[in-house]
DRENDO-1510 file (C-alpha; in Angstrom, 1 decimal, always signed):
<recs>
REC; n; res; u; v; w
REC; 1; UNK; +25.8; -0.5; +8.7 .
REC; 2; UNK; +23.5; -0.5; +6.2 .
REC; 3; UNK; +24.0; -3.9; +5.6 .
REC; 4; UNK; +23.3; -4.8; +9.0 .
REC; 5; UNK; +20.0; -3.1; +9.2 .
REC; 6; UNK; +18.9; -4.8; +5.9 .
REC; 7; UNK; +19.8; -8.1; +7.5 .
REC; 8; UNK; +18.1; -7.4; +10.9 .
REC; 9; UNK; +14.8; -6.1; +9.2 .
REC; 10; UNK; +14.8; -9.0; +6.9 .
REC; 11; UNK; +14.6; -11.2; +10.4 .
REC; 12; UNK; +12.2; -9.3; +12.3 .
REC; 13; UNK; +9.7; -9.7; +9.1 .
REC; 14; UNK; +10.8; -12.9; +8.8 .
REC; 15; UNK; +9.3; -13.5; +12.4 .
REC; 16; UNK; +5.8; -15.3; +12.8 .
REC; 17; UNK; +3.1; -12.6; +14.7 .
REC; 18; UNK; +3.4; -14.6; +17.9 .
REC; 19; UNK; +7.1; -14.3; +17.6 .
REC; 20; UNK; +7.2; -10.7; +16.9 .
REC; 21; UNK; +4.2; -10.6; +20.1 .
REC; 22; UNK; +6.9; -12.1; +22.3 .
REC; 23; UNK; +9.6; -9.5; +21.8 .
REC; 24; UNK; +7.5; -6.8; +22.4 .
REC; 25; UNK; +6.0; -8.3; +25.5 .
REC; 26; UNK; +9.4; -9.3; +26.7 .
REC; 27; UNK; +10.2; -5.3; +25.8 .
REC; 28; UNK; +7.3; -4.6; +28.2 .
REC; 29; UNK; +8.4; -6.9; +30.7 .
REC; 30; UNK; +12.0; -5.3; +30.9 .
REC; 31; UNK; +10.7; -1.7; +30.8 .
REC; 32; UNK; +8.1; -2.4; +33.5 .
REC; 33; UNK; +11.1; -4.4; +35.6 .
REC; 34; UNK; +13.1; -1.2; +35.0 .
REC; 35; UNK; +10.4; +1.2; +36.3 .
REC; 36; UNK; +9.5; -0.8; +39.3 .
REC; 37; UNK; +13.1; -0.4; +40.2 .
REC; 38; UNK; +14.4; +2.9; +39.2 .
REC; 39; UNK; +11.5; +5.2; +38.6 .
REC; 40; UNK; +11.2; +8.2; +41.1 .
REC; 41; UNK; +7.6; +8.0; +41.1 .
REC; 42; UNK; +6.1; +5.7; +43.8 .
REC; 43; UNK; +3.0; +5.4; +41.6 .
REC; 44; UNK; +5.4; +4.2; +38.7 .
REC; 45; UNK; +7.3; +1.7; +40.8 .
REC; 46; UNK; +3.6; +0.2; +42.0 .
REC; 47; UNK; +2.6; -0.4; +38.3 .
REC; 48; UNK; +5.7; -1.6; +37.2 .
REC; 49; UNK; +5.5; -4.6; +40.0 .
REC; 50; UNK; +2.3; -5.5; +39.1 .
REC; 51; UNK; +2.8; -5.6; +35.1 .
REC; 52; UNK; +6.1; -7.3; +34.8 .
REC; 53; UNK; +4.4; -10.6; +35.8 .
REC; 54; UNK; +2.0; -10.8; +33.0 .
REC; 55; UNK; +4.3; -9.2; +30.4 .
REC; 56; UNK; +7.1; -12.0; +31.5 .
REC; 57; UNK; +4.3; -14.9; +30.9 .
REC; 58; UNK; +2.6; -13.3; +27.8 .
REC; 59; UNK; +6.3; -13.1; +26.1 .
REC; 60; UNK; +6.7; -16.8; +27.3 .
REC; 61; UNK; +3.4; -18.1; +26.0 .
REC; 62; UNK; +3.7; -16.7; +22.6 .
REC; 63; UNK; +7.4; -18.0; +22.0 .
REC; 64; UNK; +6.1; -21.3; +22.9 .
REC; 65; UNK; +3.2; -20.5; +20.6 .
REC; 66; UNK; +5.4; -19.4; +17.9 .
REC; 67; UNK; +7.7; -22.2; +18.3 .
REC; 68; UNK; +4.7; -24.6; +18.3 .
REC; 69; UNK; +3.7; -23.5; +15.2 .
REC; 70; UNK; +7.2; -23.6; +13.7 .
REC; 71; UNK; +7.6; -27.3; +14.5 .
REC; 72; UNK; +3.9; -28.0; +12.9 .
REC; 73; UNK; +4.8; -26.4; +9.8 .
REC; 74; UNK; +8.0; -28.2; +9.6 .
REC; 75; UNK; +6.6; -31.5; +9.9 .
REC; 76; UNK; +4.0; -30.8; +7.8 .
REC; 77; UNK; +0.9; -30.4; +9.6 .
REC; 78; UNK; +0.7; -26.6; +9.2 .
REC; 79; UNK; +0.8; -25.0; +5.9 .
REC; 80; UNK; +3.7; -22.5; +5.8 .
REC; 81; UNK; +3.2; -19.0; +6.3 .
REC; 82; UNK; +2.4; -16.6; +3.2 .
REC; 83; UNK; +4.5; -14.3; +2.5 .
REC; 84; UNK; +4.2; -10.8; +0.2 .
REC; 85; UNK; +0.5; -9.2; +0.9 .
REC; 86; UNK; -1.3; -12.4; +1.7 .
REC; 87; UNK; +0.9; -12.4; +4.8 .
REC; 88; UNK; -1.0; -9.0; +5.9 .
REC; 89; UNK; -4.3; -10.3; +5.4 .
REC; 90; UNK; -3.9; -13.4; +7.7 .
REC; 91; UNK; -6.8; -13.3; +10.4 .
REC; 92; UNK; -5.7; -12.8; +14.1 .
REC; 93; UNK; -5.5; -16.3; +15.8 .
REC; 94; UNK; -7.7; -17.2; +18.6 .
REC; 95; UNK; -4.6; -17.6; +20.8 .
REC; 96; UNK; -2.9; -14.5; +20.2 .
REC; 97; UNK; -6.2; -13.2; +21.4 .
REC; 98; UNK; -6.1; -15.0; +24.6 .
REC; 99; UNK; -2.8; -13.7; +25.5 .
REC; 100; UNK; -3.7; -10.1; +24.4 .
REC; 101; UNK; -6.9; -10.1; +26.8 .
REC; 102; UNK; -4.6; -11.9; +29.6 .
REC; 103; UNK; -2.1; -8.7; +28.8 .
REC; 104; UNK; -5.0; -5.9; +29.3 .
REC; 105; UNK; -6.6; -7.5; +32.5 .
REC; 106; UNK; -3.0; -7.9; +34.3 .
REC; 107; UNK; -1.2; -4.9; +33.2 .
REC; 108; UNK; -3.8; -2.4; +32.2 .
REC; 109; UNK; -7.2; -3.5; +33.7 .
REC; 110; UNK; -5.9; -4.9; +36.7 .
REC; 111; UNK; -3.5; -2.4; +38.3 .
REC; 112; UNK; -6.2; +0.4; +37.2 .
REC; 113; UNK; -8.2; -1.1; +39.5 .
REC; 114; UNK; -6.0; -1.6; +42.5 .
REC; 115; UNK; -4.6; +1.9; +41.9 .
REC; 116; UNK; -8.5; +3.0; +41.9 .
REC; 117; UNK; -9.2; +1.2; +44.9 .
REC; 118; UNK; -5.7; +2.0; +47.2 .
REC; 119; UNK; -6.7; +5.8; +46.3 .
REC; 120; UNK; -10.1; +5.9; +48.0 .
REC; 121; UNK; -9.0; +3.9; +50.9 .
REC; 122; UNK; -5.7; +5.3; +51.6 .
REC; 123; UNK; -3.1; +8.0; +50.8 .
REC; 124; UNK; -5.0; +9.3; +47.4 .
REC; 125; UNK; -2.0; +11.7; +46.4 .
REC; 126; UNK; +0.2; +8.1; +46.5 .
REC; 127; UNK; -2.3; +6.5; +44.1 .
REC; 128; UNK; -3.2; +8.9; +41.6 .
REC; 129; UNK; -1.2; +11.8; +39.4 .
REC; 130; UNK; -2.0; +15.3; +39.8 .
REC; 131; UNK; -3.7; +15.7; +36.6 .
REC; 132; UNK; -6.8; +13.6; +37.9 .
REC; 133; UNK; -7.1; +15.8; +41.3 .
REC; 134; UNK; -6.8; +19.1; +39.0 .
REC; 135; UNK; -9.2; +17.9; +36.6 .
REC; 136; UNK; -11.9; +17.0; +39.2 .
REC; 137; UNK; -11.7; +20.4; +41.2 .
REC; 138; UNK; -11.8; +22.3; +38.1 .
REC; 139; UNK; -14.7; +20.6; +36.6 .
REC; 140; UNK; -16.7; +21.1; +40.5 .
REC; 141; UNK; -16.0; +24.8; +39.9 .
REC; 142; UNK; -17.8; +24.6; +36.5 .
REC; 143; UNK; -20.3; +22.4; +38.1 .
REC; 144; UNK; -21.0; +25.1; +41.1 .
REC; 145; UNK; -21.3; +28.3; +38.4 .
REC; 146; UNK; -17.2; +29.3; +39.1 .
REC; 147; UNK; -14.8; +30.1; +36.0 .
REC; 148; UNK; -12.4; +27.2; +36.0 .
REC; 149; UNK; -9.6; +28.9; +34.4 .
REC; 150; UNK; -9.8; +31.7; +37.1 .
REC; 151; UNK; -6.2; +32.0; +39.0 .
REC; 152; UNK; -6.2; +32.9; +42.5 .
REC; 153; UNK; -3.9; +35.8; +42.8 .
REC; 154; UNK; -2.6; +37.3; +46.0 .
REC; 155; UNK; +0.0; +40.4; +46.0 .
REC; 156; UNK; +0.0; +40.0; +42.1 .
REC; 157; UNK; +1.4; +36.4; +42.3 .
REC; 158; UNK; -0.6; +33.1; +42.2 .
REC; 159; UNK; -1.8; +30.9; +45.4 .
REC; 160; UNK; -2.7; +27.6; +45.8 .
REC; 161; UNK; -6.4; +27.4; +45.1 .
REC; 162; UNK; -6.6; +24.7; +48.3 .
REC; 163; UNK; -4.6; +25.5; +50.9 .
REC; 164; UNK; -2.0; +22.8; +51.6 .
REC; 165; UNK; -1.9; +21.9; +47.9 .
REC; 166; UNK; +1.0; +22.7; +45.6 .
REC; 167; UNK; +0.3; +26.2; +43.5 .
REC; 168; UNK; +0.7; +24.0; +40.3 .
REC; 169; UNK; -2.6; +22.6; +41.1 .
REC; 170; UNK; -4.0; +25.9; +40.9 .
REC; 171; UNK; -3.3; +25.9; +37.0 .
REC; 172; UNK; -5.8; +24.2; +34.5 .
REC; 173; UNK; -3.7; +23.5; +31.5 .
REC; 174; UNK; -6.4; +21.7; +29.2 .
REC; 175; UNK; -9.1; +22.8; +27.4 .
REC; 176; UNK; -12.9; +23.0; +28.3 .
REC; 177; UNK; -13.8; +19.6; +27.0 .
REC; 178; UNK; -11.1; +17.5; +29.4 .
REC; 179; UNK; -13.7; +18.8; +32.3 .
REC; 180; UNK; -16.0; +16.2; +31.1 .
REC; 181; UNK; -14.2; +13.6; +32.9 .
REC; 182; UNK; -14.0; +15.1; +36.4 .
REC; 183; UNK; -18.1; +15.8; +36.2 .
REC; 184; UNK; -18.8; +12.6; +37.9 .
REC; 185; UNK; -17.0; +14.0; +40.8 .
REC; 186; UNK; -19.0; +16.0; +42.2 .
REC; 187; UNK; -21.9; +13.3; +42.3 .
REC; 188; UNK; -22.8; +11.9; +45.6 .
REC; 189; UNK; -21.5; +8.3; +44.5 .
REC; 190; UNK; -18.4; +6.7; +46.3 .
REC; 191; UNK; -15.1; +8.0; +45.2 .
REC; 192; UNK; -14.1; +4.7; +43.2 .
REC; 193; UNK; -16.6; +5.3; +41.1 .
REC; 194; UNK; -16.0; +8.5; +39.9 .
REC; 195; UNK; -12.2; +8.2; +39.5 .
REC; 196; UNK; -11.1; +10.2; +36.3 .
REC; 197; UNK; -9.4; +7.0; +35.5 .
REC; 198; UNK; -12.1; +5.1; +35.1 .
REC; 199; UNK; -14.0; +7.6; +32.2 .
REC; 200; UNK; -10.2; +7.9; +30.6 .
REC; 201; UNK; -10.2; +4.0; +30.0 .
REC; 202; UNK; -13.9; +3.7; +29.3 .
REC; 203; UNK; -13.3; +6.3; +26.4 .
REC; 204; UNK; -10.0; +5.2; +25.1 .
REC; 205; UNK; -11.3; +1.6; +24.7 .
REC; 206; UNK; -14.6; +2.1; +23.6 .
REC; 207; UNK; -13.4; +4.2; +20.7 .
REC; 208; UNK; -9.9; +2.5; +19.9 .
REC; 209; UNK; -12.1; -0.6; +19.2 .
REC; 210; UNK; -14.2; +1.6; +17.1 .
REC; 211; UNK; -11.5; +3.0; +15.1 .
REC; 212; UNK; -10.1; -0.2; +14.3 .
REC; 213; UNK; -13.5; -2.1; +13.2 .
REC; 214; UNK; -13.9; +0.7; +10.7 .
REC; 215; UNK; -10.2; +0.1; +9.1 .
REC; 216; UNK; -9.9; -1.4; +5.9 .
REC; 217; UNK; -6.6; -3.1; +5.4 .
REC; 218; UNK; -4.1; -5.7; +6.8 .
REC; 219; UNK; -4.6; -7.7; +10.1 .
REC; 220; UNK; -1.0; -7.0; +11.7 .
REC; 221; UNK; -0.6; -3.5; +11.5 .
REC; 222; UNK; -4.3; -3.4; +13.3 .
REC; 223; UNK; -3.1; -5.4; +16.0 .
REC; 224; UNK; +0.1; -3.5; +16.7 .
REC; 225; UNK; -2.1; -0.4; +17.1 .
REC; 226; UNK; -4.5; -2.0; +19.3 .
REC; 227; UNK; -1.3; -3.6; +21.3 .
REC; 228; UNK; +0.0; +0.3; +21.5 .
REC; 229; UNK; -3.3; +1.3; +22.6 .
REC; 230; UNK; -4.4; -0.7; +25.2 .
REC; 231; UNK; -1.6; -3.4; +26.8 .
REC; 232; UNK; +1.8; -1.9; +25.9 .
REC; 233; UNK; +3.6; +0.3; +28.5 .
REC; 234; UNK; +2.6; +3.6; +26.0 .
REC; 235; UNK; -0.9; +2.6; +27.3 .
REC; 236; UNK; -0.8; +0.4; +30.4 .
REC; 237; UNK; +0.9; +2.8; +32.3 .
REC; 238; UNK; -0.7; +6.3; +31.6 .
REC; 239; UNK; -3.9; +4.7; +32.4 .
REC; 240; UNK; -3.2; +3.2; +35.4 .
REC; 241; UNK; -1.5; +6.6; +36.8 .
REC; 242; UNK; -3.1; +9.3; +34.7 .
REC; 243; UNK; -4.8; +8.6; +31.5 .
REC; 244; UNK; -5.7; +11.7; +30.7 .
REC; 245; UNK; -3.8; +12.0; +27.0 .
REC; 246; UNK; -5.4; +8.2; +26.5 .
REC; 247; UNK; -8.7; +9.4; +25.3 .
REC; 248; UNK; -6.7; +12.4; +23.1 .
REC; 249; UNK; -5.2; +9.5; +21.2 .
REC; 250; UNK; -7.7; +7.4; +20.8 .
REC; 251; UNK; -9.8; +10.2; +19.5 .
REC; 252; UNK; -7.1; +11.1; +17.3 .
REC; 253; UNK; -6.9; +7.6; +16.1 .
REC; 254; UNK; -10.6; +7.8; +15.1 .
REC; 255; UNK; -9.7; +10.9; +13.3 .
REC; 256; UNK; -7.5; +9.6; +10.9 .
REC; 257; UNK; -9.3; +6.2; +10.0 .
REC; 258; UNK; -11.8; +8.5; +9.0 .
REC; 259; UNK; -9.9; +10.8; +6.9 .
REC; 260; UNK; -8.4; +7.6; +5.4 .
REC; 261; UNK; -12.0; +6.3; +4.6 .
REC; 262; UNK; -12.4; +9.8; +2.7 .
REC; 263; UNK; -14.8; +11.1; +5.6 .
REC; 264; UNK; -13.3; +14.5; +5.8 .
REC; 265; UNK; -16.9; +15.8; +7.5 .
REC; 266; UNK; -17.0; +13.4; +10.3 .
REC; 267; UNK; -13.1; +13.4; +10.6 .
REC; 268; UNK; -13.0; +16.9; +11.3 .
REC; 269; UNK; -16.2; +16.5; +13.5 .
REC; 270; UNK; -14.0; +14.0; +15.8 .
REC; 271; UNK; -11.0; +16.2; +15.7 .
REC; 272; UNK; -13.2; +19.4; +17.0 .
REC; 273; UNK; -13.9; +17.1; +19.9 .
REC; 274; UNK; -10.5; +16.1; +20.7 .
REC; 275; UNK; -8.6; +19.6; +19.8 .
REC; 276; UNK; -11.4; +21.0; +22.4 .
REC; 277; UNK; -9.3; +18.6; +25.0 .
REC; 278; UNK; -6.2; +19.1; +24.8 .
REC; 279; UNK; -3.7; +21.3; +22.6 .
REC; 280; UNK; -1.3; +18.5; +22.2 .
REC; 281; UNK; -3.9; +17.1; +19.9 .
REC; 282; UNK; -3.9; +20.6; +17.8 .
REC; 283; UNK; -0.4; +19.3; +15.4 .
REC; 284; UNK; -2.0; +16.5; +14.2 .
REC; 285; UNK; -5.3; +17.7; +13.6 .
REC; 286; UNK; -4.4; +20.9; +11.8 .
REC; 287; UNK; -1.8; +18.6; +9.6 .
REC; 288; UNK; -4.8; +16.7; +8.7 .
REC; 289; UNK; -6.7; +19.5; +6.6 .
REC; 290; UNK; -3.7; +19.0; +4.0 .
REC; 291; UNK; -4.7; +14.9; +4.1 .
REC; 292; UNK; -8.6; +15.8; +3.9 .
REC; 293; UNK; -9.9; +13.8; +0.7 .
REC; 294; UNK; -13.8; +13.4; -0.6 .
REC; 295; UNK; -14.4; +9.8; -1.8 .
REC; 296; UNK; -13.7; +10.6; -5.5 .
REC; 297; UNK; -10.2; +11.8; -4.5 .
REC; 298; UNK; -11.2; +15.5; -4.5 .
REC; 299; UNK; -9.5; +17.6; -1.6 .
REC; 300; UNK; -11.5; +18.7; +0.9 .
REC; 301; UNK; -9.7; +21.1; +3.6 .
REC; 302; UNK; -12.9; +23.3; +4.1 .
REC; 303; UNK; -15.3; +20.4; +5.0 .
REC; 304; UNK; -13.0; +18.8; +7.5 .
REC; 305; UNK; -12.3; +22.5; +9.0 .
REC; 306; UNK; -16.0; +23.3; +9.1 .
REC; 307; UNK; -16.4; +20.2; +11.3 .
REC; 308; UNK; -13.5; +21.2; +13.6 .
REC; 309; UNK; -14.9; +24.4; +13.9 .
REC; 310; UNK; -18.5; +23.5; +14.7 .
REC; 311; UNK; -17.7; +21.8; +17.6 .
REC; 312; UNK; -14.6; +23.6; +18.7 .
REC; 313; UNK; -15.6; +27.2; +18.3 .
REC; 314; UNK; -18.5; +27.2; +21.1 .
REC; 315; UNK; -16.9; +25.1; +23.4 .
REC; 316; UNK; -13.5; +27.1; +23.6 .
REC; 317; UNK; -14.3; +30.7; +22.6 .
REC; 318; UNK; -16.7; +31.2; +25.0 .
REC; 319; UNK; -14.2; +30.5; +28.0 .
REC; 320; UNK; -11.4; +32.6; +26.1 .
REC; 321; UNK; -13.6; +35.6; +25.5 .
REC; 322; UNK; -15.0; +36.1; +29.0 .
REC; 323; UNK; -11.7; +35.3; +30.9 .
REC; 324; UNK; -9.0; +35.9; +28.1 .
REC; 325; UNK; -5.7; +36.6; +30.4 .
REC; 326; UNK; -6.2; +33.6; +32.5 .
REC; 327; UNK; -7.3; +31.7; +30.1 .
REC; 328; UNK; -4.2; +31.9; +28.2 .
REC; 329; UNK; -1.8; +31.3; +31.5 .
REC; 330; UNK; -3.7; +28.2; +32.0 .
REC; 331; UNK; -3.8; +26.5; +28.7 .
REC; 332; UNK; -0.3; +28.4; +26.8 .
REC; 333; UNK; +1.9; +29.8; +29.1 .
REC; 334; UNK; +1.9; +27.1; +32.3 .
REC; 335; UNK; +2.5; +24.2; +30.0 .
REC; 336; UNK; +5.4; +25.9; +28.5 .
REC; 337; UNK; +7.0; +27.0; +31.9 .
REC; 338; UNK; +6.2; +30.7; +31.2 .
REC; 339; UNK; +3.6; +31.2; +33.9 .
REC; 340; UNK; +6.2; +32.2; +36.7 .
REC; 341; UNK; +5.3; +28.8; +38.3 .
REC; 342; UNK; +7.3; +25.5; +38.2 .
REC; 343; UNK; +5.2; +22.7; +36.7 .
REC; 344; UNK; +5.6; +18.9; +38.1 .
REC; 345; UNK; +6.7; +17.8; +34.8 .
REC; 346; UNK; +10.2; +17.3; +34.3 .
REC; 347; UNK; +12.3; +14.6; +32.6 .
REC; 348; UNK; +16.0; +14.2; +31.9 .
REC; 349; UNK; +15.4; +15.5; +28.3 .
REC; 350; UNK; +17.6; +18.1; +26.5 .
REC; 351; UNK; +14.9; +21.2; +26.9 .
REC; 352; UNK; +14.5; +20.6; +30.7 .
REC; 353; UNK; +18.2; +20.0; +31.1 .
REC; 354; UNK; +19.2; +23.4; +29.3 .
REC; 355; UNK; +16.7; +25.7; +31.3 .
REC; 356; UNK; +18.4; +23.8; +34.4 .
REC; 357; UNK; +21.4; +24.9; +33.9 .
REC; 358; UNK; +20.9; +27.9; +32.6 .
REC; 359; UNK; +17.6; +29.3; +33.7 .
REC; 360; UNK; +18.1; +32.5; +31.8 .
REC; 361; UNK; +17.3; +30.6; +29.0 .
REC; 362; UNK; +13.9; +29.2; +30.2 .
REC; 363; UNK; +12.0; +31.6; +28.5 .
REC; 364; UNK; +14.2; +31.9; +25.1 .
REC; 365; UNK; +14.6; +28.5; +24.5 .
REC; 366; UNK; +10.9; +27.7; +23.7 .
REC; 367; UNK; +10.8; +30.7; +21.6 .
REC; 368; UNK; +13.9; +29.8; +19.6 .
REC; 369; UNK; +12.5; +26.4; +19.1 .
REC; 370; UNK; +9.2; +27.6; +18.4 .
REC; 371; UNK; +10.7; +30.1; +15.5 .
REC; 372; UNK; +13.4; +28.4; +14.0 .
REC; 373; UNK; +10.9; +24.9; +14.3 .
REC; 374; UNK; +8.0; +26.8; +12.6 .
REC; 375; UNK; +10.2; +28.2; +9.6 .
REC; 376; UNK; +11.4; +24.7; +9.1 .
REC; 377; UNK; +7.6; +23.3; +9.1 .
REC; 378; UNK; +6.2; +26.2; +6.7 .
REC; 379; UNK; +9.3; +25.1; +4.4 .
REC; 380; UNK; +8.4; +21.8; +4.3 .
REC; 381; UNK; +4.8; +22.3; +4.0 .
REC; 382; UNK; +5.5; +24.5; +1.1 .
REC; 383; UNK; +7.5; +21.7; -0.8 .
REC; 384; UNK; +6.2; +18.3; +0.6 .
REC; 385; UNK; +3.1; +18.9; +2.0 .
REC; 386; UNK; +1.3; +16.0; +3.1 .
REC; 387; UNK; -1.2; +14.1; +1.0 .
REC; 388; UNK; -1.8; +11.3; +2.6 .
REC; 389; UNK; -3.4; +10.5; +6.4 .
REC; 390; UNK; +0.0; +8.4; +6.5 .
REC; 391; UNK; +2.3; +11.0; +5.7 .
REC; 392; UNK; +0.2; +13.7; +8.0 .
REC; 393; UNK; +0.9; +11.0; +11.4 .
REC; 394; UNK; +4.6; +10.7; +10.5 .
REC; 395; UNK; +4.9; +14.7; +10.1 .
REC; 396; UNK; +3.2; +15.0; +13.5 .
REC; 397; UNK; +5.4; +12.3; +15.2 .
REC; 398; UNK; +8.3; +14.5; +14.0 .
REC; 399; UNK; +7.1; +17.7; +15.4 .
REC; 400; UNK; +6.0; +16.3; +18.5 .
REC; 401; UNK; +9.0; +14.7; +19.1 .
REC; 402; UNK; +11.3; +17.8; +18.9 .
REC; 403; UNK; +8.5; +19.1; +20.8 .
REC; 404; UNK; +9.2; +16.9; +23.4 .
REC; 405; UNK; +12.6; +16.9; +23.6 .
REC; 406; UNK; +13.1; +20.7; +23.6 .
REC; 407; UNK; +10.2; +21.7; +25.8 .
REC; 408; UNK; +11.1; +23.2; +29.3 .
REC; 409; UNK; +8.9; +20.9; +31.1 .
REC; 410; UNK; +7.7; +18.1; +30.0 .
REC; 411; UNK; +7.2; +14.2; +30.9 .
REC; 412; UNK; +8.7; +11.3; +29.0 .
REC; 413; UNK; +5.6; +10.2; +29.0 .
REC; 414; UNK; +4.8; +12.0; +26.4 .
REC; 415; UNK; +6.5; +10.2; +24.0 .
REC; 416; UNK; +3.1; +8.2; +23.4 .
REC; 417; UNK; +2.3; +10.6; +21.2 .
REC; 418; UNK; +4.8; +10.2; +18.5 .
REC; 419; UNK; +5.0; +6.3; +19.2 .
REC; 420; UNK; +1.1; +6.1; +18.4 .
REC; 421; UNK; +1.7; +8.8; +15.5 .
REC; 422; UNK; +4.5; +6.6; +13.9 .
REC; 423; UNK; +2.7; +3.6; +14.3 .
REC; 424; UNK; -0.6; +5.1; +12.5 .
REC; 425; UNK; +1.0; +6.0; +10.0 .
REC; 426; UNK; +2.1; +2.7; +9.3 .
REC; 427; UNK; -0.7; +1.1; +9.6 .
REC; 428; UNK; -2.7; +3.6; +7.7 .
REC; 429; UNK; +0.3; +3.5; +4.7 .
REC; 430; UNK; -0.6; -0.3; +4.6 .
REC; 431; UNK; -4.5; +0.8; +4.2 .
REC; 432; UNK; -3.4; +2.8; +1.3 .
REC; 433; UNK; -1.7; +0.3; -0.7 .
REC; 434; UNK; -4.6; -2.2; -0.2 .
REC; 435; UNK; -6.7; +0.4; -1.3 .
REC; 436; UNK; -4.9; +1.8; -4.6 .
REC; 437; UNK; -5.4; -1.1; -6.3 .
REC; 438; UNK; -9.0; -1.5; -5.3 .
REC; 439; UNK; -10.5; +1.8; -6.9 .
REC; 440; UNK; -8.1; +1.0; -9.9 .
REC; 441; UNK; -9.5; -1.9; -10.4 .
REC; 442; UNK; -13.3; -0.3; -9.7 .
REC; 443; UNK; -12.4; +2.5; -11.7 .
REC; 444; UNK; -11.7; +0.2; -14.8 .
REC; 445; UNK; -15.0; -1.5; -14.2 .
REC; 446; UNK; -16.8; +1.4; -14.0 .
REC; 447; UNK; -15.1; +2.9; -17.4 .
REC; 448; UNK; -16.1; -0.8; -19.0 .
REC; 449; UNK; -19.6; -0.5; -18.2 .
REC; 450; UNK; -19.9; +3.1; -19.3 .
</recs>
């Protein structure tokens, strides 16, 4: 088995970038096709039907470009592809950029635009996930001066805030800054211009492009990260259907790039913003403290933590102090499935299957997983604390994987977090490998001048 992994790994590493693109786009087409035929959500099926064609075209085009390059190399019309470190510094060829932009429009922005238009002119519930409706409603409560976390209760039980809506839409399982994306819905403009998915997508794309522009490392890991966050199903599906997790991961990426560039204060500032949006940002935000470094290599967790507190504290604390009971019910107990109201989040993952088969474990399972996982994590942090942003991302990826697998109420879509964290770990590790020799050379020059 080990020999097989080595052989397959060597084969994949020998592929040209276009051939790897072809594999990714072909796998995405397969995913979109399966989603179109087997998903239980009509919204997901619509995305699959719209995206499968662009992915297939991109896979075919990438394969043809790779084959054309190989033929020219055999004829001596094009230099052989470099190997080793030089291969990582190759520029992103224009033809790959054109194919990327085609997929961005065909699989991400096109389906998003159609779903937004269909929602405004048809059945709203059929063309958007409940999260966007919840964000709009609670942002409107904030605009009119009401507490967005106050739960409507009748005879001791939470009831629907709006007659006819499911009870779970009375909960707001996000932290306060997420309401920013719902504020435009209170403006008197056409509905299709205020859909939260528009603003999720704009913020995601701007932040991702900005973060990767700041990245100082090899080209290929940067391209893979861009694809995962913009055109592959890990981004295209959530942006077209819901999207609230996408600006979270985009801002986390920016924070990790800043931390890797040894700017702990600015990284903490960004982490404070994203930590005031959703709790899913907290595992990586806390682990990043272990990797905080100044330009001269000194640990600086205090500087990063200060940046986080300056932003996150004034946003979160007032809502918590104003109504601590309802705040905890909304942002902690409800996402964990402990609020006594069934969440629409359900996936055939171990945690959900266990509590479905044994309802008595509904509260015990998350408590047990948290306790056991916490002990294991503390032991790991004592023995092997992450010292780089790459290590922090990798550890956060494993934490999120376990949490997703064993949470009583979760969605398969949450796997975009560990997938992104593992991809970033590879990218940031490559950047560290490039920067370490540069820092050593600079230090040697400085010592010689002294």
